Each structure stands twice: as structure tokens, then as C-alpha cells.
Backbone as JSON, one array per atom type, in Angstrom:
{
  "sequence": "MMNLEKHKTYFFLFISLFIGTIVLFLQTAEIQASTNNQLTSQQNDTQVQHLVSQDEYEENIKKTIPISTTELITKFNSGETFVLFIGYKECKYCRAFSPTLNVFMNTSTVPVYYLDVDSVSQSELTQNFVDIMYNKIKLQGTPTIALIKHGKVIHEYIGSNTSLNQLQTLKKYKYAN",
  "N": [[0.78, -1.13, -0.02], [2.0, 1.25, 0.79], [3.67, 1.46, -1.1], [2.28, 1.95, -3.36], [1.22, 4.38, -2.79], [3.54, 5.91, -2.79], [4.2, 5.62, -5.54], [2.2, 6.98, -6.8], [2.59, 9.52, -5.79], [4.94, 10.26, -6.99], [4.3, 10.04, -9.62], [2.43, 12.06, -9.88], [4.09, 14.23, -9.38], [5.86, 14.08, -11.47], [4.23, 14.54, -13.7], [3.28, 17.2, -12.87], [5.76, 18.57, -13.19], [6.42, 17.98, -15.91], [3.97, 19.45, -17.16], [4.53, 21.83, -16.16], [6.97, 22.55, -17.58], [6.07, 22.52, -20.18], [4.39, 24.61, -20.16], [6.18, 26.8, -19.47], [7.87, 26.51, -21.77], [5.96, 27.33, -23.72], [5.38, 29.95, -23.18], [7.77, 31.31, -23.24], [8.27, 30.85, -26.07], [6.05, 32.47, -27.0], [6.79, 35.0, -26.04], [9.3, 35.4, -27.39], [8.3, 35.4, -30.04], [6.79, 37.66, -29.82], [8.69, 39.62, -29.42], [9.96, 39.27, -31.77], [8.23, 40.23, -33.66], [7.88, 42.76, -32.92], [10.43, 43.76, -33.4], [10.48, 43.28, -36.14], [8.54, 44.91, -37.05], [9.32, 47.46, -36.19], [11.64, 47.46, -37.93], [10.51, 47.5, -40.39], [9.09, 50.03, -40.3], [11.14, 51.58, -40.24], [12.47, 51.28, -42.62], [10.48, 51.91, -44.25], [10.29, 54.58, -43.84], [12.61, 55.59, -44.86], [12.6, 55.05, -47.58], [11.4, 56.67, -49.66], [11.76, 60.12, -50.55], [10.13, 63.09, -49.68], [10.18, 64.81, -52.06], [10.76, 62.85, -53.98], [8.37, 61.4, -53.67], [6.45, 63.39, -54.69], [7.34, 63.57, -57.38], [6.88, 60.95, -58.12], [4.02, 60.97, -58.24], [3.19, 62.73, -60.01], [1.69, 62.34, -62.25], [-0.84, 62.22, -61.4], [-4.25, 63.51, -61.04], [-4.83, 66.38, -59.62], [-7.58, 67.05, -57.28], [-9.99, 68.83, -55.99], [-12.06, 69.41, -52.87], [-14.67, 70.05, -53.61], [-14.78, 69.5, -56.36], [-14.37, 66.79, -55.89], [-16.79, 66.09, -54.41], [-18.74, 66.84, -56.56], [-18.07, 65.08, -58.73], [-18.39, 62.45, -57.38], [-21.16, 62.53, -56.78], [-22.09, 62.56, -59.46], [-22.07, 60.18, -60.56], [-20.24, 59.26, -62.0], [-17.37, 57.15, -63.09], [-14.38, 56.64, -61.32], [-11.08, 56.82, -60.25], [-9.7, 57.26, -57.13], [-7.05, 58.76, -55.44], [-5.99, 59.17, -52.17], [-3.87, 60.7, -50.02], [-0.77, 62.16, -48.69], [2.12, 64.05, -48.82], [3.7, 64.06, -46.35], [3.17, 61.65, -45.14], [4.64, 58.66, -44.46], [3.8, 56.11, -45.31], [2.31, 56.66, -47.62], [4.35, 57.87, -49.16], [5.9, 55.37, -49.42], [4.24, 53.78, -50.8], [4.13, 55.09, -53.31], [5.87, 54.64, -55.46], [4.81, 52.2, -56.58], [2.53, 53.24, -57.44], [3.2, 54.94, -59.3], [4.55, 53.38, -61.26], [2.19, 52.05, -62.13], [0.77, 53.95, -63.1], [2.3, 54.84, -65.38], [1.99, 52.67, -67.03], [-0.52, 52.46, -67.74], [-3.8, 53.73, -68.77], [-5.48, 54.7, -67.33], [-7.21, 57.32, -65.55], [-6.08, 58.86, -62.52], [-7.13, 60.57, -59.77], [-6.12, 62.9, -57.31], [-6.39, 63.39, -54.08], [-5.17, 65.55, -51.95], [-4.7, 65.42, -48.75], [-3.62, 67.0, -47.0], [-3.86, 69.4, -48.0], [-6.36, 70.27, -47.69], [-8.48, 72.69, -46.63], [-9.92, 74.02, -43.61], [-12.36, 75.4, -44.11], [-13.09, 73.88, -46.21], [-14.25, 71.54, -45.27], [-16.9, 70.44, -45.68], [-20.15, 69.48, -44.79], [-21.16, 67.59, -46.8], [-18.67, 66.62, -48.07], [-17.39, 65.51, -45.81], [-19.24, 63.43, -45.16], [-18.95, 62.04, -47.71], [-16.22, 61.1, -47.36], [-16.17, 59.68, -44.88], [-18.53, 58.23, -44.61], [-19.19, 56.97, -47.16], [-16.64, 56.58, -48.69], [-15.48, 55.5, -46.36], [-13.0, 56.37, -45.1], [-9.95, 54.87, -43.78], [-7.36, 55.2, -43.64], [-4.14, 56.44, -44.84], [-2.04, 55.66, -47.5], [-4.93, 55.47, -49.51], [-6.54, 53.95, -52.24], [-9.25, 54.17, -54.07], [-11.93, 52.94, -56.17], [-14.36, 54.42, -57.62], [-17.81, 54.23, -58.51], [-20.81, 55.1, -59.84], [-21.35, 56.57, -57.53], [-20.69, 54.8, -55.62], [-18.22, 53.03, -53.66], [-16.24, 50.58, -55.18], [-13.84, 49.11, -55.5], [-11.27, 49.16, -52.89], [-8.19, 50.01, -51.9], [-5.91, 50.0, -49.2], [-3.18, 51.25, -47.59], [0.55, 50.99, -47.59], [1.17, 48.56, -48.8], [-0.16, 47.81, -51.0], [-0.39, 46.35, -54.01], [0.95, 46.13, -57.17], [-0.31, 44.38, -58.92], [-2.93, 44.31, -57.65], [-3.77, 47.08, -58.33], [-3.89, 46.95, -61.01], [-6.24, 45.6, -61.52], [-7.91, 47.75, -61.75], [-7.98, 48.44, -64.26], [-9.91, 47.2, -65.78], [-12.24, 48.65, -65.83], [-14.5, 51.16, -67.45], [-13.64, 54.45, -68.15], [-14.31, 57.88, -68.0], [-12.92, 60.5, -70.19]],
  "CA": [[0.01, -0.02, 0.04], [2.86, 2.35, 0.86], [4.41, 1.56, -2.51], [1.26, 2.65, -4.33], [1.16, 5.82, -2.48], [4.75, 6.51, -3.3], [4.19, 5.7, -6.94], [1.16, 8.09, -7.14], [3.23, 10.89, -5.55], [6.13, 10.37, -7.98], [3.4, 10.25, -10.9], [1.91, 13.48, -9.83], [5.28, 15.13, -9.43], [6.45, 14.01, -12.84], [3.18, 15.15, -14.42], [3.38, 18.68, -12.76], [7.1, 19.04, -13.85], [6.21, 17.89, -17.34], [3.22, 20.48, -17.52], [5.2, 23.16, -15.9], [7.95, 22.58, -18.54], [5.28, 22.93, -21.48], [3.9, 26.22, -20.01], [7.38, 27.64, -19.56], [8.19, 26.61, -23.0], [5.19, 28.03, -24.57], [5.55, 31.36, -22.66], [9.04, 31.62, -23.77], [8.09, 31.08, -27.48], [5.42, 33.51, -27.21], [7.75, 36.26, -25.76], [10.22, 35.62, -28.45], [7.57, 35.72, -31.18], [6.15, 39.0, -29.57], [9.66, 40.45, -29.58], [10.38, 39.36, -33.12], [7.31, 41.06, -34.42], [8.16, 44.24, -32.64], [11.53, 44.21, -34.11], [10.26, 43.24, -37.61], [7.59, 46.06, -37.17], [10.21, 48.81, -36.11], [12.58, 47.63, -39.01], [9.56, 47.9, -41.44], [8.74, 51.28, -40.15], [12.52, 52.28, -40.55], [12.63, 51.02, -44.03], [9.36, 52.92, -45.02], [10.5, 56.11, -43.59], [13.81, 55.96, -45.54], [12.44, 54.66, -48.89], [10.97, 57.71, -50.61], [11.6, 61.34, -49.85], [8.87, 63.94, -50.21], [10.41, 65.26, -53.4], [10.5, 61.88, -54.8], [6.93, 61.3, -53.8], [5.91, 64.46, -55.65], [7.74, 63.13, -58.65], [5.96, 59.73, -58.49], [2.48, 61.23, -58.41], [3.11, 63.94, -60.88], [0.77, 62.15, -63.31], [-2.18, 62.14, -60.8], [-4.99, 64.76, -61.47], [-5.26, 66.81, -58.29], [-8.92, 67.2, -57.18], [-10.53, 69.65, -54.68], [-13.17, 68.82, -52.28], [-15.73, 70.51, -54.34], [-14.75, 68.62, -57.51], [-14.73, 65.42, -55.38], [-18.3, 65.91, -54.29], [-19.37, 66.84, -57.87], [-17.79, 63.82, -59.37], [-19.02, 61.44, -56.65], [-22.61, 62.74, -57.21], [-22.45, 62.62, -60.87], [-22.18, 58.75, -61.08], [-18.93, 58.81, -62.9], [-16.4, 56.05, -62.65], [-13.05, 57.25, -61.46], [-10.09, 56.15, -59.26], [-9.27, 58.36, -56.41], [-5.91, 58.39, -54.44], [-5.99, 59.75, -51.0], [-2.72, 60.78, -49.38], [-0.21, 63.47, -48.57], [3.49, 63.89, -48.92], [4.44, 63.81, -45.11], [2.77, 60.27, -44.77], [5.65, 57.82, -44.8], [3.16, 55.07, -45.86], [2.03, 57.2, -49.01], [5.6, 57.74, -49.9], [6.5, 54.11, -49.74], [3.47, 53.36, -51.94], [4.06, 56.11, -54.57], [6.62, 54.06, -56.67], [3.93, 51.22, -57.15], [1.38, 53.99, -58.13], [3.91, 55.67, -60.52], [4.56, 52.25, -62.26], [0.83, 51.68, -62.56], [0.23, 55.27, -64.03], [3.29, 54.69, -66.55], [1.7, 51.45, -67.76], [-1.95, 52.47, -67.77], [-4.5, 55.02, -69.21], [-6.65, 54.95, -66.16], [-6.88, 58.57, -64.84], [-6.15, 58.86, -61.11], [-7.45, 61.73, -59.17], [-5.31, 62.86, -56.01], [-6.82, 64.25, -52.95], [-4.04, 65.73, -51.0], [-5.53, 65.69, -47.52], [-2.86, 68.06, -46.24], [-4.04, 70.72, -48.5], [-7.81, 70.59, -47.36], [-8.62, 73.76, -45.57], [-11.07, 73.98, -42.64], [-13.59, 75.92, -44.74], [-13.64, 72.87, -47.27], [-14.65, 70.42, -44.45], [-18.36, 70.62, -45.51], [-20.81, 68.1, -44.32], [-21.03, 66.76, -47.96], [-17.36, 66.19, -48.1], [-17.18, 64.55, -44.63], [-20.16, 62.4, -45.46], [-18.35, 61.14, -48.78], [-15.02, 60.63, -46.83], [-16.47, 58.88, -43.77], [-19.74, 57.23, -44.88], [-19.3, 56.33, -48.34], [-15.41, 55.95, -48.79], [-15.15, 54.95, -44.93], [-11.68, 56.31, -45.08], [-9.46, 54.22, -42.71], [-5.92, 55.72, -43.4], [-3.65, 56.72, -46.01], [-2.6, 55.92, -48.67], [-6.04, 54.82, -50.0], [-6.85, 54.04, -53.5], [-10.7, 53.79, -54.24], [-12.49, 52.92, -57.39], [-15.75, 54.83, -57.28], [-18.61, 53.9, -59.63], [-22.35, 55.37, -59.6], [-21.44, 57.09, -56.27], [-20.19, 53.77, -54.58], [-16.87, 52.3, -53.79], [-16.28, 49.34, -55.82], [-12.56, 48.69, -54.9], [-10.62, 49.89, -52.12], [-7.04, 49.38, -51.36], [-5.38, 50.86, -48.23], [-1.95, 50.98, -47.04], [1.58, 50.92, -48.48], [1.44, 47.28, -49.26], [-1.11, 47.68, -52.15], [0.46, 45.77, -55.05], [0.85, 46.67, -58.83], [-1.41, 43.57, -59.36], [-4.14, 44.83, -57.34], [-3.99, 48.18, -59.25], [-4.23, 46.45, -62.36], [-7.58, 45.22, -61.56], [-8.69, 48.93, -61.84], [-7.98, 48.61, -65.7], [-11.05, 46.69, -66.39], [-13.44, 49.71, -65.89], [-14.45, 52.35, -68.26], [-13.57, 55.64, -67.51], [-14.56, 59.18, -68.92], [-11.61, 61.21, -70.22]],
  "C": [[0.87, 1.24, -0.07], [3.55, 2.67, -0.48], [3.62, 2.21, -3.54], [1.19, 4.0, -4.07], [2.31, 6.51, -2.94], [4.72, 6.7, -4.72], [3.3, 6.83, -7.39], [1.86, 9.63, -6.79], [4.35, 11.24, -6.64], [5.42, 10.74, -9.34], [3.21, 11.61, -11.03], [3.01, 14.54, -9.93], [5.76, 15.25, -10.9], [5.38, 14.69, -13.55], [3.26, 16.77, -14.22], [4.64, 19.23, -13.26], [6.92, 19.1, -15.25], [5.21, 19.11, -17.86], [3.89, 21.83, -17.38], [6.19, 23.51, -16.94], [7.26, 23.22, -19.8], [4.95, 24.26, -21.38], [5.08, 26.95, -20.1], [7.6, 27.77, -21.05], [7.26, 27.42, -23.86], [5.18, 29.63, -24.18], [6.72, 31.85, -23.21], [9.03, 32.04, -25.33], [7.19, 32.27, -27.73], [6.09, 34.96, -26.92], [8.65, 36.49, -26.83], [9.47, 35.94, -29.86], [7.02, 37.24, -31.09], [7.34, 39.93, -29.93], [10.16, 40.5, -31.1], [9.34, 40.15, -34.02], [7.42, 42.26, -34.2], [9.42, 44.64, -33.37], [11.28, 44.31, -35.63], [9.21, 44.67, -37.87], [8.38, 47.51, -37.06], [11.0, 48.74, -37.31], [11.67, 48.03, -40.17], [9.39, 49.26, -41.44], [9.94, 52.23, -40.57], [12.59, 52.46, -42.0], [11.61, 51.94, -44.81], [9.68, 54.18, -44.96], [11.78, 56.54, -44.5], [13.74, 55.71, -46.97], [12.29, 55.82, -49.99], [11.06, 59.01, -49.89], [10.42, 62.04, -50.29], [8.94, 64.53, -51.62], [10.23, 64.22, -54.3], [8.84, 61.34, -55.02], [6.22, 62.24, -54.73], [6.11, 64.06, -57.05], [6.9, 61.88, -58.98], [4.51, 59.95, -58.69], [2.25, 62.26, -59.34], [1.98, 63.65, -61.9], [-0.82, 62.05, -62.79], [-2.85, 63.48, -61.22], [-5.44, 65.41, -60.15], [-6.76, 67.41, -58.38], [-9.2, 68.0, -55.86], [-11.66, 68.86, -54.05], [-14.56, 69.05, -53.07], [-15.82, 69.61, -55.62], [-14.89, 67.18, -57.05], [-16.27, 65.1, -55.15], [-19.17, 65.82, -55.55], [-19.16, 65.6, -58.61], [-18.29, 62.53, -58.64], [-20.49, 61.41, -56.94], [-23.09, 62.53, -58.58], [-22.6, 61.12, -61.34], [-21.13, 58.44, -61.9], [-18.19, 57.71, -62.27], [-15.14, 56.59, -62.62], [-12.14, 56.58, -60.32], [-9.49, 57.37, -58.51], [-8.07, 57.83, -55.39], [-5.97, 59.41, -53.37], [-4.7, 59.74, -50.39], [-2.12, 62.1, -49.27], [1.38, 63.13, -48.43], [4.17, 63.62, -47.44], [4.0, 62.47, -44.66], [3.78, 59.34, -45.39], [5.1, 56.55, -45.63], [2.73, 55.41, -47.43], [3.33, 57.37, -49.82], [6.16, 56.35, -50.29], [5.49, 53.53, -50.88], [3.63, 54.05, -53.28], [4.88, 55.47, -55.74], [5.77, 53.15, -57.44], [3.0, 52.14, -57.96], [2.07, 54.63, -59.38], [4.11, 54.61, -61.6], [3.25, 52.08, -62.87], [0.41, 52.86, -63.63], [1.03, 55.42, -65.22], [2.65, 53.62, -67.36], [0.09, 51.52, -67.93], [-2.63, 53.81, -68.29], [-5.53, 55.36, -68.1], [-6.34, 56.29, -65.51], [-6.9, 58.28, -63.23], [-6.17, 60.26, -60.42], [-6.8, 61.72, -57.75], [-6.06, 63.88, -55.15], [-5.8, 64.43, -52.1], [-4.61, 66.23, -49.64], [-4.91, 66.71, -46.71], [-3.21, 69.34, -46.71], [-5.6, 71.2, -48.33], [-7.84, 71.63, -46.21], [-9.92, 73.53, -44.75], [-12.34, 74.3, -43.34], [-14.1, 74.89, -45.84], [-14.19, 71.69, -46.62], [-16.17, 70.47, -44.33], [-19.05, 69.25, -45.16], [-21.01, 67.15, -45.63], [-19.87, 66.15, -48.2], [-17.12, 65.18, -46.93], [-18.05, 63.38, -44.77], [-19.54, 61.39, -46.51], [-17.13, 60.46, -48.11], [-15.28, 59.45, -45.7], [-17.59, 57.83, -43.85], [-19.74, 56.3, -46.06], [-17.81, 55.69, -48.7], [-15.01, 55.1, -47.52], [-13.64, 54.87, -44.92], [-11.07, 55.84, -43.64], [-8.03, 54.64, -42.42], [-5.44, 55.97, -44.74], [-2.46, 55.98, -46.13], [-3.87, 54.96, -49.03], [-6.28, 55.23, -51.5], [-8.33, 53.55, -53.57], [-11.21, 53.94, -55.7], [-14.09, 53.25, -57.04], [-16.59, 54.72, -58.63], [-20.08, 54.16, -59.22], [-22.16, 55.87, -57.96], [-21.01, 55.92, -55.0], [-18.76, 53.35, -54.7], [-17.0, 50.91, -54.17], [-15.13, 48.54, -55.4], [-12.02, 49.57, -54.11], [-9.36, 49.16, -51.61], [-6.3, 50.44, -50.4], [-4.15, 50.43, -47.62], [-0.84, 50.84, -48.13], [1.92, 49.77, -49.22], [0.51, 46.91, -50.46], [-0.05, 47.28, -53.24], [0.03, 46.3, -56.52], [-0.45, 45.7, -59.33], [-2.85, 43.95, -58.91], [-4.49, 46.25, -58.13], [-4.29, 47.88, -60.55], [-5.56, 46.02, -62.65], [-8.47, 46.48, -61.88], [-8.92, 49.19, -63.46], [-9.26, 48.17, -66.43], [-12.49, 47.41, -66.5], [-13.2, 50.62, -67.0], [-14.45, 53.74, -67.78], [-13.69, 56.85, -68.55], [-13.16, 59.9, -68.82], [-11.87, 62.69, -69.94]]
}
């Protein structure tokens, strides 16, 4: 009987140590993964910041068609099909995306309208403009590329990781010149 009690004690001790080891291993792996993700994120942010200067950004987007808030409201309400690029030169993600947009514009006849959010004045923040930006486009961040057709967003790409292949899907629509 004593021998059975002794074996139970050793068994429970072994199981406890085994489970403790697994828990410690999983916690260590989680901490390492979290640290690696933070380092990768910091490295990506550093790379994004140094990729494209503000001058290079402006050069990359020079084929876009600047659009004012009033013109955007008119285009949106007219039912036209058009591509809208929302960004600004101080945005490191917009700058990182700009070479991709440049390649797209150099290989496509699709007109791209550019809303420079940095140039929008307080007086231009009308209810119609705010409604379009937040209720129809549902702006989440910059850069944003939106295909608008009949006053609705058909495609939307957000962030600097938007690929040339994604932009190429915009070619299949008909645009007014």
C-alpha cells in the first residue's frame, strides 16, 4: 500500500513538472515571437521612412490629377467612374506606396485623381465632403486608392502594401476622359 502511495506521489510530481515545462516553453516562445514581431515592425517602419523622400513622392505622383473637395463631391454625385488616390507627402506610407502608383500610371491609361488631405482647409470640410469621406469611402487611413462607380466604392486598397497587381484590376473599368 505504501508503495502505491509512493508511486502516485512520483507520478503526480512527474506530471506537474512535465506540464510546468510545457507552460514555460510556450510562454518563452510567445515572448520571443512578440519580440520578433516588434523588431520586424520597427525595421519595416524604419525602411518605410527612408524609402522615398517627399520630393521623390511628388515626382512619383505627378501624373495624378489634383482634385479639390468641391470637385470630388461633384464627381461622386455625378455617378462617374473614377479612381481616387488619397494621401499626402508627409505620410511615410504614402511615400512608400508612390513608386507602385507611379509604375501603374506609366503602364495604364486609367486617370487617377489625387486628394491631398494636407491641402484641405477647414472651410472645405463641408458636411457633404465629410459624408463622402467617412460614410461612403469610409476612410481608414492613407494611402487609400478607391474605385468609385455610380457614387459607390467598388474597390478600395488601403496602405503601402497595395501591389501593382491589385492596381491592375482597376483597368477593367471604363473611365470618362
